[in-house]
C-alpha positions as CSV (number, residue, x, y, z in Angstrom):
1,M,-22.4,-24.6,-14.1
2,T,-20.7,-22.1,-11.8
3,K,-19.6,-18.9,-13.5
4,V,-16.4,-17.0,-12.5
5,A,-15.8,-13.6,-13.8
6,V,-12.2,-12.4,-13.4
7,M,-12.1,-8.6,-13.6
8,G,-8.6,-7.8,-14.8
9,S,-6.3,-9.4,-17.4
10,G,-3.0,-8.6,-15.9
11,S,-0.5,-11.3,-14.8
12,W,-2.2,-12.5,-11.6
13,G,-5.7,-12.2,-13.0
14,T,-4.8,-14.2,-16.0
15,A,-2.9,-16.9,-14.1
16,F,-5.8,-17.2,-11.6
17,A,-8.4,-17.4,-14.3
18,N,-6.4,-20.1,-16.1
19,M,-5.9,-22.1,-12.9
20,V,-9.7,-22.1,-12.2
21,A,-10.3,-23.1,-15.9
22,D,-7.8,-26.0,-15.4
23,A,-9.7,-27.1,-12.3
24,G,-12.6,-27.7,-14.5
25,A,-15.4,-26.9,-12.0
26,A,-16.5,-23.5,-13.4
27,E,-17.0,-21.5,-16.6
28,V,-14.4,-18.7,-16.5
29,V,-14.4,-15.4,-18.4
30,V,-11.8,-12.7,-18.1
31,H,-12.6,-9.0,-18.5
32,G,-9.8,-7.0,-20.1
33,R,-9.7,-3.4,-21.3
34,R,-7.3,-3.9,-24.1
35,S,-8.9,-5.4,-27.2
36,E,-5.6,-7.0,-28.4
37,V,-5.3,-9.0,-25.2
38,V,-9.0,-10.1,-25.2
39,D,-8.6,-11.2,-28.9
40,A,-5.4,-13.1,-28.1
41,I,-7.0,-15.0,-25.2
42,N,-10.0,-15.9,-27.3
43,Q,-8.3,-16.7,-30.6
44,R,-4.8,-17.9,-29.6
45,H,-5.3,-18.9,-26.0
46,E,-2.5,-16.7,-24.9
47,N,-1.9,-13.4,-23.1
48,P,1.0,-12.0,-24.9
49,A,1.2,-8.9,-22.7
50,Y,2.3,-11.0,-19.7
51,F,2.9,-14.6,-20.7
52,P,4.0,-14.6,-24.3
53,G,4.1,-18.1,-25.8
54,M,2.4,-19.7,-22.8
55,A,-0.7,-21.8,-23.6
56,L,-3.8,-20.9,-21.7
57,N,-6.7,-23.3,-21.2
58,P,-8.8,-23.2,-24.4
59,A,-12.0,-23.1,-22.4
60,L,-11.0,-19.7,-21.0
61,T,-12.7,-16.8,-22.7
62,A,-12.3,-13.0,-22.5
63,T,-14.4,-9.9,-23.2
64,A,-13.9,-6.1,-23.0
65,D,-17.6,-5.8,-22.0
66,A,-17.8,-5.7,-18.2
67,A,-21.5,-6.2,-18.2
68,K,-21.2,-9.3,-20.2
69,A,-18.4,-10.7,-18.0
70,L,-20.5,-10.0,-14.9
71,H,-23.8,-11.3,-16.2
72,E,-24.9,-14.2,-14.0
73,A,-21.5,-14.6,-12.4
74,D,-21.5,-16.5,-9.2
75,F,-17.9,-15.4,-8.2
76,V,-16.6,-12.0,-9.2
77,V,-12.8,-12.0,-8.9
78,L,-11.2,-8.6,-8.5
79,A,-7.7,-8.5,-10.0
80,V,-7.0,-4.8,-10.6
81,P,-4.4,-2.5,-8.9
82,S,-5.5,-1.9,-5.3
83,Q,-5.6,1.9,-5.7
84,T,-8.0,1.6,-8.6
85,L,-10.5,-0.8,-7.0
86,R,-12.9,1.9,-5.7
87,G,-13.4,3.5,-9.1
88,N,-13.6,0.2,-11.0
89,L,-16.0,-1.3,-8.7
90,S,-18.2,1.8,-8.7
91,A,-18.5,1.3,-12.4
92,W,-19.2,-2.5,-12.2
93,R,-21.5,-2.7,-9.2
94,E,-24.8,-2.3,-11.1
95,H,-24.0,-5.5,-13.1
96,I,-23.1,-7.7,-10.1
97,G,-25.7,-10.3,-9.3
98,G,-27.6,-10.3,-5.9
99,Q,-25.9,-13.4,-4.7
100,A,-22.5,-13.1,-6.3
101,V,-19.4,-13.6,-4.1
102,L,-16.7,-11.0,-4.5
103,V,-13.1,-12.4,-4.4
104,S,-10.2,-10.1,-3.9
105,L,-6.8,-11.0,-5.4
106,M,-5.4,-7.6,-4.4
107,K,-2.6,-7.0,-1.8
108,G,-2.8,-3.4,-0.8
109,I,-4.2,-0.8,1.6
110,E,-6.2,2.1,0.2
111,L,-4.6,5.5,0.3
112,G,-6.4,8.0,2.3
113,T,-8.9,5.7,4.0
114,C,-6.4,3.0,5.1
115,R,-9.1,0.4,4.3
116,R,-8.3,-3.1,3.3
117,M,-9.5,-4.3,-0.1
118,S,-12.3,-6.4,1.4
119,E,-13.5,-3.3,3.2
120,V,-13.5,-1.2,0.1
121,A,-15.4,-4.0,-1.8
122,T,-18.0,-4.1,0.8
123,E,-18.4,-0.4,1.1
124,V,-18.6,0.2,-2.6
125,S,-20.7,-2.8,-3.8
126,G,-23.0,-3.2,-0.8
127,V,-22.2,-6.9,-0.8
128,P,-22.2,-8.2,2.9
129,E,-19.0,-9.4,4.5
130,D,-20.0,-13.0,4.4
131,R,-19.9,-12.8,0.6
132,V,-16.5,-11.2,0.3
133,A,-13.5,-13.5,0.2
134,V,-9.7,-12.9,-0.1
135,V,-7.1,-15.1,-1.8
136,S,-3.5,-14.8,-0.7
137,G,-0.3,-16.8,-0.2
138,P,3.0,-17.5,-2.0
139,N,1.4,-17.0,-5.5
140,L,4.0,-15.7,-8.0
141,A,1.8,-15.4,-11.1
142,R,4.3,-16.7,-13.7
143,E,4.9,-20.0,-11.7
144,I,1.1,-20.6,-11.5
145,A,0.7,-19.8,-15.2
146,E,3.4,-22.4,-15.8
147,R,1.3,-24.8,-13.8
148,Q,3.9,-25.3,-11.1
149,P,2.7,-26.6,-7.7
150,A,1.4,-23.9,-5.5
151,T,-0.8,-23.3,-2.5
152,A,-3.0,-20.4,-1.2
153,V,-5.4,-19.4,1.5
154,M,-9.1,-18.6,0.8
155,A,-10.3,-16.3,3.5
156,C,-13.9,-15.4,4.2
157,R,-15.8,-14.6,7.5
158,H,-18.4,-17.1,6.3
159,E,-16.6,-20.4,6.3
160,P,-19.0,-22.1,3.8
161,T,-18.3,-19.4,1.3
162,A,-14.6,-19.9,1.6
163,V,-15.1,-23.7,1.1
164,R,-17.2,-23.0,-2.1
165,L,-14.4,-21.0,-3.5
166,Q,-11.9,-23.6,-2.4
167,H,-13.8,-26.3,-4.4
168,I,-13.7,-24.4,-7.7
169,C,-10.0,-23.6,-7.4
170,K,-8.5,-26.9,-6.4
171,S,-6.6,-28.5,-9.2
172,A,-3.7,-30.9,-9.8
173,Y,-1.2,-28.2,-9.2
174,F,-3.1,-25.7,-7.0
175,R,-4.0,-26.6,-3.4
176,P,-6.1,-24.0,-1.5
177,Y,-6.8,-23.9,2.2
178,T,-9.5,-22.0,4.0
179,V,-9.6,-19.7,7.0
180,T,-12.0,-17.1,8.5
181,D,-9.3,-14.6,9.5
182,V,-9.8,-12.1,6.7
183,V,-7.9,-9.4,8.5
184,G,-4.7,-11.5,9.0
185,V,-4.7,-12.7,5.4
186,E,-5.2,-9.3,3.9
187,L,-2.5,-7.6,6.1
188,G,-0.1,-10.4,5.5
189,G,-0.5,-9.8,1.7
190,A,-0.2,-6.0,1.9
191,V,2.7,-5.7,4.3
192,K,4.9,-8.3,2.6
193,N,5.1,-6.0,-0.5
194,V,6.5,-3.3,1.6
195,I,9.1,-5.6,3.2
196,A,10.0,-7.0,-0.2
197,L,10.9,-3.5,-1.3
198,A,13.3,-3.3,1.6
199,V,14.8,-6.7,0.8
200,G,15.2,-5.6,-2.8
201,V,17.0,-2.5,-1.8
202,A,19.4,-4.5,0.4
203,V,20.2,-6.9,-2.5
204,G,20.7,-4.0,-4.8
205,M,23.2,-2.5,-2.4
206,G,25.2,-5.7,-2.5
207,F,24.2,-7.2,0.9
208,G,23.9,-10.9,1.5
209,D,21.8,-13.5,3.1
210,N,22.2,-12.2,6.7
211,A,20.6,-8.8,5.7
212,K,17.8,-10.6,3.8
213,A,17.0,-13.0,6.6
214,S,17.0,-10.2,9.1
215,L,14.6,-8.0,7.1
216,I,12.3,-10.9,6.4
217,T,12.2,-11.9,10.1
218,R,11.8,-8.4,11.4
219,G,9.4,-7.6,8.7
220,L,7.2,-10.5,9.8
221,A,7.3,-9.1,13.3
222,E,6.1,-5.8,12.0
223,T,3.3,-7.5,10.2
224,V,2.2,-9.6,13.1
225,R,2.2,-6.5,15.4
226,L,-0.1,-4.6,13.0
227,A,-2.4,-7.5,12.3
228,V,-2.9,-8.5,15.9
229,S,-3.6,-4.9,16.8
230,L,-6.5,-4.9,14.3
231,G,-8.0,-8.2,15.5
232,A,-6.1,-10.8,13.5
233,D,-5.0,-14.2,14.8
234,E,-1.2,-14.2,15.0
235,H,-1.1,-17.8,13.9
236,T,-2.4,-16.7,10.5
237,L,0.8,-14.9,9.9
238,A,2.8,-18.0,10.6
239,G,1.1,-19.6,7.6
240,L,0.8,-19.3,3.9
241,A,-0.7,-15.8,3.8
242,G,2.0,-14.5,6.2
243,L,5.4,-16.2,6.3
244,G,4.8,-18.2,3.1
245,D,3.9,-15.1,1.0
246,L,6.7,-13.1,2.6
247,V,9.4,-15.6,1.8
248,A,8.3,-16.0,-1.8
249,T,8.0,-12.3,-2.5
250,C,11.2,-11.3,-0.8
251,G,13.2,-14.2,-2.3
252,S,12.1,-14.3,-5.9
253,P,13.3,-12.2,-8.9
254,L,9.8,-12.7,-10.2
255,S,8.5,-10.4,-7.5
256,R,7.7,-7.0,-8.8
257,N,8.3,-5.3,-5.4
258,R,11.6,-7.1,-4.7
259,T,12.8,-6.2,-8.3
260,F,11.7,-2.5,-7.8
261,G,13.7,-2.3,-4.6
262,E,16.7,-4.0,-6.1
263,K,16.8,-1.4,-8.9
264,L,16.6,1.4,-6.3
265,G,19.3,-0.1,-4.2
266,S,21.6,-0.5,-7.2
267,G,21.7,3.3,-7.7
268,M,18.8,4.1,-10.0
269,T,16.7,7.1,-9.0
270,L,13.1,6.5,-8.0
271,E,12.0,8.2,-11.2
272,E,14.2,5.9,-13.3
273,V,12.9,2.8,-11.6
274,V,9.3,3.9,-12.1
275,A,9.9,4.6,-15.8
276,A,11.5,1.1,-16.1
277,T,8.7,-0.7,-14.4
278,S,5.9,-1.9,-16.6
279,Q,3.7,-3.6,-13.9
280,T,2.3,-2.3,-10.6
281,A,4.6,-2.7,-7.5
282,E,1.8,-2.5,-4.9
283,G,4.1,-1.8,-2.0
284,V,5.3,1.5,-3.4
285,K,1.9,3.3,-2.8
286,S,0.6,1.0,-0.1
287,S,3.6,1.6,2.1
288,E,2.2,5.0,2.9
289,S,-1.2,3.7,3.9
290,V,0.3,0.7,5.9
291,L,2.4,3.2,7.9
292,E,-0.6,5.5,8.4
293,L,-2.6,2.5,9.6
294,A,0.2,1.6,12.0
295,R,0.4,5.1,13.4
296,R,-3.4,5.1,14.0
297,T,-3.1,2.0,16.0
298,G,0.1,2.9,17.8
299,V,2.2,0.1,16.3
300,E,5.9,0.5,15.6
301,M,7.0,-0.4,12.1
302,P,10.6,0.8,11.5
303,I,11.2,-1.1,8.2
304,T,8.0,0.3,6.8
305,E,9.0,3.8,7.9
306,A,12.3,3.4,6.1
307,V,10.6,2.2,2.9
308,V,8.1,5.2,3.0
309,A,11.1,7.6,3.5
310,M,12.9,6.1,0.4
311,M,9.8,5.9,-1.8
312,H,8.1,9.2,-0.9
313,H,10.5,11.5,1.0
314,D,13.8,11.3,-0.9
315,L,15.8,9.4,1.6
316,S,18.6,7.5,0.0
317,P,19.0,3.7,0.6
318,A,22.2,4.4,2.5
319,E,20.5,6.9,4.8
320,A,17.6,4.6,5.4
321,L,20.0,1.8,6.4
322,A,21.9,4.1,8.8
323,A,18.6,5.2,10.3
324,F,17.4,1.6,10.8
325,M,20.7,0.3,12.2
326,S,21.0,3.2,14.7
327,R,17.7,2.5,16.5
328,T,17.8,1.8,20.2
329,A,18.7,-1.8,21.1
330,K,15.8,-3.9,22.4
331,P,15.0,-7.4,23.5
332,E,13.4,-9.6,20.8
333,R,10.5,-10.9,23.0
334,Y,9.0,-14.0,21.3
335,G,10.2,-12.9,17.9
336,F,7.9,-9.9,17.7
């Protein structure tokens, strides 16, 4: 039977592992660092740290031993904070089988290098591009853990590999699609976190649907410009991994990034928001690398610039709004 090792027992890693276990086409093991979480998954079929009281598939197992989780795994699912991938994968790579497929659930851009997560995975592990896949889409972890209907995109340059992944993930409540545009799928997932921070700030400041819709639409334009400049197909960003994920992340209170921005917009200091946030809001750190990537490619991203200024340069939400609204008027040009 196909074995899937999910490296990371956070909310998305747990929800994804449970979904694959529900699909019934693979043996699934979760690697977690905290013994109490591992024990709870194995003994009570629950992850009390993220989904207290929510029943997980009893066939799902967990271990704190990375080598054990990775032993003979056909798919290695990477579900750790994006800025920790390089270090974690360096420690795990000697245990990854020669034919294993790496699957990234992460939605970020690495600081310093500006590399996408699939690029980091390929560089660190030595696994070729045709065995590195990416999963993205409107995938709020709690809703998937609750077995609510959801869709996603499985992206891999080697289409048969994406199809293999699709087959082990398809279930009664989870419908995956496949594409080969890894660049578009990854950038859609990374940039939407930055835009969600901006939307959250607007909500926290008391603004309504006009402001939210404007930020979502212009945020999509920024995403498309950046992705196309790096070789993506603009149509990818009109699908689940672009518009779909953007709408879900910007519109839901379950979104970590939207919630982080909302607290900042309501008057909390950045330090207070960080202290009150228990889970990683990927857009906070990735906003810097997204903006740097845009500057390297000559792409204008004013919303991203405003988010970086708020998150890293002490610009207040009111000042960021004034800077954005005072930009020179321009034609829309095909929405981008």
